Structure formats: structure tokens, C-alpha cells
C-alpha positions as CSV (number, residue, x, y, z in Angstrom):
1,M,-27.1,63.1,15.9
2,T,-23.4,63.7,16.4
3,A,-22.8,60.0,17.2
4,Q,-24.4,59.0,13.9
5,V,-22.1,61.3,12.0
6,E,-19.1,59.9,13.8
7,A,-20.2,56.4,13.1
8,R,-20.6,57.1,9.4
9,A,-17.1,58.7,9.3
10,G,-15.7,55.6,11.0
11,E,-17.4,53.3,8.4
12,R,-16.0,55.4,5.5
13,L,-12.4,55.3,6.5
14,P,-11.8,51.5,6.0
15,H,-13.6,51.7,2.7
16,A,-11.5,54.7,1.5
17,L,-8.4,52.9,2.7
18,G,-9.4,49.9,0.6
19,V,-9.9,52.0,-2.4
20,I,-6.6,53.7,-2.0
21,L,-4.8,50.4,-1.6
22,R,-6.5,49.1,-4.8
23,V,-5.5,52.2,-6.7
24,L,-1.9,51.8,-5.6
25,A,-2.0,48.1,-6.6
26,A,-3.5,48.9,-10.0
27,G,-1.3,52.0,-10.8
28,P,2.3,51.9,-9.6
29,A,2.4,48.3,-8.6
30,G,0.8,47.2,-11.9
31,Y,3.3,49.4,-13.9
32,A,6.2,47.9,-12.0
33,L,5.0,44.3,-12.6
34,G,4.5,45.0,-16.2
35,A,7.9,46.6,-16.6
36,M,9.5,43.6,-14.7
37,T,7.7,41.2,-17.0
38,A,9.0,43.0,-20.0
39,L,12.5,42.9,-18.7
40,V,12.4,39.2,-17.8
41,A,10.7,38.2,-21.1
42,A,13.3,40.3,-23.1
43,R,16.1,38.6,-21.3
44,Y,15.0,35.0,-21.6
45,L,13.1,34.7,-24.9
46,P,15.1,32.7,-27.4
47,V,14.7,35.1,-30.3
48,P,16.8,38.0,-31.5
49,A,17.1,40.9,-29.0
50,R,14.9,43.2,-31.0
51,D,12.1,40.7,-31.2
52,A,12.5,39.7,-27.6
53,A,12.2,43.4,-26.5
54,Q,9.1,43.9,-28.5
55,A,7.5,40.7,-27.3
56,G,8.4,41.6,-23.7
57,M,6.8,45.0,-24.1
58,M,3.6,43.5,-25.4
59,L,3.5,41.0,-22.6
60,G,4.2,43.8,-20.1
61,F,1.1,45.7,-21.4
62,L,-1.0,42.6,-20.9
63,V,0.3,42.0,-17.4
64,H,-0.3,45.6,-16.4
65,G,-3.9,45.4,-17.8
66,G,-4.4,42.2,-15.9
67,V,-3.1,43.6,-12.7
68,V,-5.5,46.6,-13.0
69,L,-8.4,44.3,-13.5
70,W,-7.4,42.0,-10.7
71,A,-6.8,44.8,-8.2
72,F,-10.5,45.9,-8.5
73,A,-12.0,42.5,-9.0
74,A,-10.4,40.9,-5.9
75,A,-12.7,40.4,-2.9
76,S,-10.5,42.7,-0.8
77,A,-7.5,44.9,-1.2
78,A,-5.5,42.6,1.0
79,R,-6.3,39.7,-1.3
80,A,-5.1,41.7,-4.3
81,W,-1.8,42.6,-2.6
82,A,-1.4,39.0,-1.4
83,W,-1.5,37.9,-5.0
84,L,0.7,40.7,-6.4
85,C,3.6,40.3,-3.9
86,P,4.6,36.7,-4.7
87,F,4.3,37.5,-8.4
88,A,6.7,40.5,-7.9
89,V,9.1,38.4,-5.9
90,A,9.1,35.7,-8.6
91,L,9.8,38.3,-11.3
92,I,12.7,39.8,-9.3
93,L,14.2,36.4,-8.7
94,A,13.9,35.5,-12.3
95,W,15.5,38.8,-13.3
96,R,18.4,38.3,-10.9
97,L,19.3,34.8,-12.0
98,P,22.4,34.5,-14.1
């Protein structure tokens, strides 16, 4: 009986870790990607600064919502992070360009 309980606990740990990684991808990482999208859009949109900032914020909300959906719709937490990391690197590089 004790072996069955230990086996169940061993099965739950990878699942719980996957859920935690998805929550981290959806929450803090999604917020960071949305904020970076807003910064990049506000910097490079060819409209007045006030309009670019507003459009960037709206685009950032869409990106954050999309990241939340993607984090929980992906086949695995690793696949969600594998998609988010290149997107984050691209945004950082776009923001750092002159």
C-alpha cells in the first residue's frame, strides 16, 4: 500500500511542475512580453508619440492575452517556453537597436 502512495506522489510531481511552469509563462513572462511589445511598438510606430504609446499599450494587452492562452494551450510547458524565449530575445534586440 505504501508503494502505491509513493508512486502516485512521484506521478504528481512532474504534473505539478508543468503547471507551475505554465503559470510562470502566463503570468510574469506574459506581462514582460506584453510590456516589451508596448515599448517596441511605441518606439518604432511612425505616428505621434502619444498615439504610438497608446497603440503600443493596446498591442501589449493583446500579446499578454495571447501568451496566457498559448501557455496553457501548448502541448507541454517546455514547448510553451521554447516559443516564448525566442520572442523575448527578438523584442529585446528590437528595443536595443538604435
